[in-house]
Each structure stands twice: as structure tokens, then as C-alpha cells.
C-alpha positions, -999 to +999 in steps of 0.1 A: +569-640+003+541-638+029+512-617+017+480-609+036+451-594+018+426-574+040+393-569+023+355-565+032+343-592+008+354-621-014+338-648-036+328-675-028+321-664+009+303-630+005+297-607-025+282-573-035+303-563-064+335-567-083+357-562-053+346-598-042+357-612-075+391-597-074+397-607-039+385-641-045+407-647-077+441-627-070+452-644-038+448-680-053+467-668-084+496-655-063+495-687-042+498-709-073+530-689-081+546-699-048+538-672-024+523-678+011+490-660+009+463-652+034+431-632+032+413-617+062+376-609+061+348-601+085+327-631+095+294-618+082+261-635+092+257-641+054+285-665+051+270-698+050+271-731+069+289-748+041+318-726+049+314-723+087+315-759+092+350-760+076+363-732+099+386-738+128+383-714+158+418-700+164+415-677+195+398-647+207+412-613+218+397-579+228+403-549+203+403-514+217+386-487+196+387-455+215+366-461+246+352-494+232+366-528+243+351-553+219+353-591+214+372-603+184+373-638+174+395-654+148+385-684+126+403-698+095+401-723+067+420-735+038+407-730+002+423-728-031+458-728-016+450-697+005+445-694+043+413-675+049+408-657+082+376-645+095+371-617+122+340-626+144+321-599+161+282-604+158+275-568+169+293-553+139+289-583+113+257-602+119+236-576+099+211-580+071+235-566+046+273-560+042+272-523+038+248-495+040+244-495+078+244-462+099+276-473+117+296-483+087+324-461+098+326-477+132+322-513+118+351-510+094+373-490+119+369-519+142+378-545+114+409-523+105+420-522+140+414-559+144+435-568+114+466-552+130+458-566+166+456-601+151+488-601+133+507-620+162+480-648+160+482-656+124+502-685+111+529-661+097+536-625+101+531-608+067+559-592+046+532-572+027+495-563+037+474-556+007+443-535+016+413-528-007+390-498-009+379-475+021+367-504+043+403-515+050+419-480+045+426-475+081+449-506+082+479-485+069+471-458+095+469-481+125+499-500+114+521-469+113+506-456+146+513-490+164+548-492+148+559-464+172+553-488+201+557-522+184+591-526+163+581-558+143+554-538+125+582-514+110+593-539+083+556-547+071+549-528+037+516-519+027+498-518-007+464-502-011+441-508-041+416-482-052+388-502-069+365-473-071+377-438-059+341-425-056+339-444-022+361-426+003+349-434+038+341-398+049+331-392+084+329-361+108+360-345+122+349-355+157+354-391+150+392-390+150+395-396+188+360-408+198+354-434+171+388-441+154+409-440+186+436-420+170+454-388+182+439-357+168+474-351+153+466-374+125+439-350+115+456-317+123+487-327+100+464-333+070+467-371+068+430-377+077+415-343+071+399-333+038+374-305+033+367-304+069+359-341+071+378-373+080+386-390+048+401-426+053+408-431+016+430-400+015+448-413+046+455-448+030+468-431-002+493-410+019+503-439+045+507-470+020+539-477+005+523-484-029+491-476-044+475-495-072+442-492-091+426-517-114+435-508-149+463-484-165+438-461-181+420-456-147+453-449-131+458-421-156+422-408-156+426-403-117+447-373-124+417-358-140+391-340-119+362-355-140+372-390-125+390-384-093+359-372-073+379-344-056+411-364-050+431-354-080+454-334-060+462-363-038+467-385-068+493-358-082+510-360-048+514-399-048+520-403-084+554-419-080+538-447-061+506-452-082+504-482-104+476-493-128+472-531-128+445-546-150+422-569-133+416-604-146+387-630-141+385-665-130+386-683-164+380-716-147+347-704-134+336-685-163+342-712-190+314-720-213+330-753-221+327-763-184+299-741-170+272-762-155+247-736-152+241-728-188+218-751-209+244-763-233+282-760-233+303-745-261+338-733-268+357-711-292+363-739-315+328-754-313+300-726-309+273-749-316+258-748-279+254-710-280+224-710-302+208-733-277+216-710-249+200-681-267+169-700-274+167-711-236+173-675-225+145-661-247+121-686-235+131-682-197+126-644-200+095-642-219+111-630-252+100-643-286+122-673-296+138-658-328+173-673-335+181-646-360+171-616-339+201-598-324+199-602-285+216-575-266+224-579-230+232-555-200+243-568-166+250-539-144+242-521-113+216-495-123+234-465-113+244-432-131+281-438-138+273-471-157+259-448-185+223-457-181+211-423-188+225-428-225+205-460-227+174-442-215+178-416-241+186-439-270+164-470-261+137-463-288+164-459-314+181-491-303+147-511-303+140-495-338+169-519-349+146-549-345+166-561-316+157-578-283+172-563-250+178-579-216+185-557-187+196-575-153+205-554-123+192-533-095+201-498-082+186-464-085+148-463-084+146-440-115+164-465-137+146-496-122+113-478-130+125-468-164+134-503-175+102-518-159+081-493-180+102-502-211+094-538-207+057-530-207+062-510-238+081-537-257+064-569-247+083-600-259+113-579-270+126-563-237+130-580-203+139-560-173+150-584-144+153-560-114+175-580-092+207-601-094+212-637-097+244-652-106+230-683-125+207-662-146+237-637-153+257-666-165+229-677-189+226-642-202+264-640-209+262-673-227+227-665-245+232-629-257+248-620-290+260-584-280+268-569-246+263-532-240+285-515-212+284-477-221+299-465-187+308-429-180+334-442-157+346-478-152+378-485-131+382-517-146+350-537-154+347-575-153+314-579-172+329-572-207+357-598-201+331-623-190+310-617-219+338-621-243+347-654-227+312-665-235+312-653-271+292-623-267+306-593-284+309-562-262+299-525-271+317-502-248+325-466-242+363-461-242+372-454-206+390-471-177+395-508-179+370-510-209+397-491-229+423-515-218+404-547-227+380-541-256+397-532-290+377-518-318+370-543-345+362-513-367+398-503-368+416-538-373+414-575-376+424-579-339+393-562-327+373-580-301+344-556-298+329-522-307+339-490-289+328-453-289+347-424-272+325-394-265+298-398-238+269-391-261+237-411-267+240-405-305+275-419-304+264-451-285+235-456-308+256-453-339+280-481-326+251-502-315+238-500-351+271-510-365+273-540-342+237-551-351+244-548-388+277-569-384+257-597-365+229-595-391+247-590-425+282-603-420+281-635-399+317-644-409+329-611-397+309-613-365+322-649-357+358-635-363+352-609-337+337-634-314+367-657-318+392-630-309+375-622-276+369-658-266+407-665-272+421-633-254+441-639-221+419-624-192+435-649-166+449-635-134+483-648-142+494-615-159+480-594-130+495-616-103+530-612-118+525-574-119+515-574-082+544-597-074+569-572-089+554-545-068+557-564-035+593-573-044+602-539-052+588-527-017 
């Protein structure tokens, strides 16, 4: 089967969040199973010379976007059994950052239009185009629009994955013709229209042949207005084509027995090196080097839906347990300022690293004892799986993919972490106290929970097979 992924980011080329991890891992997993897989990405200025020197220039065309007639170059390289294509246009993609520009709507409308226009110039015409999040939502629309004039497109099936329904690609109604280059009928018939705006995510949900999201629990939760961000009626409408497929992680990259970034390697059968990782992390971050003090980690974007308001409310109660806390991330200023102030209030016991560094994050996964992830909503979450891979026991709220991956050790011997259900600071604090008590007073029980998590199967193999079944059914 010929599968083309369209996405706005992918490791190792460009990354802002979990989408990049998924797109960097799922295509190679499918290719390893025998499928012919390619990925198409924007050629951002942030993509380094290490990769550019491996690229082959394929050709250039011009892409029409309403009245615009834009240059579009095509480059490619081979990596991990996958063909990676890159769409070149420096006006749109040579920017200081991947997203957050005033013209993001135009930039990704161009990219979506380019994906369809470049199909004849790829090595193979895809059987399935798998799109991801609002930045590629218009691919399904353009494909259907062009299929009226281009017969070969009619046999191509489309899959659209919702990684986070909060981001919908909303624009003013006047953009239909002037920016997107579509007949206004696409808006008038309700495909693009929602609450008086253009909503490209809605259009993708309606136009794609199958829709997936990144965990079974999140797929169920999207029927609930509390999680759907206004899209619950559309989710009800497409319910027969919606699938929840749990993400995996790259277990070769995230492997404490092989990771060259951490101070000392270790494994589920030999945890000796984890103590050295903890001591090194404490020293690196200016914490007291205390081997028996429970070290709790948080690696997260500092935004509201990550449950940070619960942490702010309960922080003093958490610290009264005699723990140390590491917070690594950036985001809303109010949370950044809160944790900076908390670091001043708890010198040697709390470190707030405002920013993100992959190597430091890996050292934190390896060095912490417990990992706090109290999300209000979490479509899938990768951090809890990475933490377990590194022998760090998660404490999570029972939502989205956290519910599908973390199973309560309070309820059975196969538990791999601690969970709480209600979104309340008191409930979170109670479970944090339970986890700290297990670590401090029952090291055999703590080691058993550690071992379950480290041995759980979080590879992409299961997810790849689920996607393969969806492609074949289409």
C-alpha cells in the first residue's frame, strides 16, 4: 500500500510538540511492516544543514492560491525506510518559528494546496493520504475539489488525525475565495462554515474518509462538550468513521539502556544506574543531593489544560511531604512566573527550568522518582510513557490517553502508576502523598510498580497495525 503522510512537523527535522514525535515514528513503523510510506513537510528555515545536505532537488512548480501564483520547490531524502518530501517556499517557511505568525492561515493553505499539486511529481501516487491537525486539514477539501477535474484523485482515500481538537484553524468568512481559492459554495453548504467563520478542522472531519484521534478514551470524550471545544455535534455526525488509536513512543530512542545523553545507563533488570542519574540531575539543577528524598518531575507546556492550576493550588501541600520538584517547560506567563517564584521560596528543593531542552528532559525522565501529569485534558500524552520507560512512576489524572496507558497500582498488582479521577487539587494531593509514601516506606512495592511500567509495550507496532487495518478497510 502507498501511504503519504502530510504534516506540519516531524522529528528529527522540526519539532514544537507531540505531533512531531508521532509523525517521526508512525511512518517508519508502517514502512517496517512492508508498506511504501512517504511524508511531506514544509521546508522550514529551522531544518538544519545536516539534513539539507542529504536532500535531492526534485523539481519546482507554481501553485495557485486564489490570485496568488507562488513558487513551490520539491526536495526529498531517504531516512528510516521512508521517503521524506519537503515543500520549499522561503516566503512562507523561512520564519523565526514554525507557528504563531500573522499569516498562518495562508501559509498552511499554501502547503495543503501544494501537497495536492505535487502528487504527480512524487515517486508513487498514494492510495491513502494521512493528514494531521488543522495545518493540513485543507488537503481533503482540495483533493475533493480537484477530483471534479482530475479523475486519478477520485481513488485516493484520506485519513485525518485529530491530535488536539482545541486548534481548529478558524478564519474569517471572507477568506474562502480570496485566501483559500475555493468557490463560496464550500462555505454556503456548511462544509467550511462554523459560527460565522471558516473552520478548516470541521471541513476535514466532514471530507475525510476516516477520522482518527490519538487514544480510545479521547475519541469517546470528544462527544462531550467539555472536551470537544464546540465540535461535539460534528463528532456525533461523523461517529461511524471516528477511531481512537493509541499513540506509541520511539522505544529505541527512549531506551535507558542505550541513551547516551543520561549520565549512567540502566534497564528494568538492572536499575543500578538510575541512582547515579538522580544524583547528577540534583547536582545539575542546584538541588540538594539527597538519594532518599523523593524527586518529582514535571515536563510540560505550561498551559492551563495541563492541570497546572491544580499544582499551583496544592504546591505547598506537595512540598510539605519533604520532596523535591523539577518543573521543565514554558508557556503562559502566569505559570512561568509562579514557578520562578516557587523556586525562590524553596531553594535547593524546587527547580523551575523555563524553557525546553531535549537532553535535559531525558536526564529528568531518568533521574526523577515520580512524574506528575495532572492534565485537565490530554488527547494521548507521550510524557507518561517516556517516564515509565525510564523507571519513573507516573501520577496522572484519569483522562484521555493517560487513562489508556496508566493503570492504578492502588487497585491491582499490574498497576504501573497512580491515578486520580476528579479534577480537584485535593484529590491530586492525596494521590501524590500515596505515591511518596510508597517510595519512602515500601521500596519493594515501588520497585514492582517501576518494573511493570518499564516492561509495558509502548512501541508503535500495535498502533501501526491499527492504522493499517483502517487503510485497508478504506
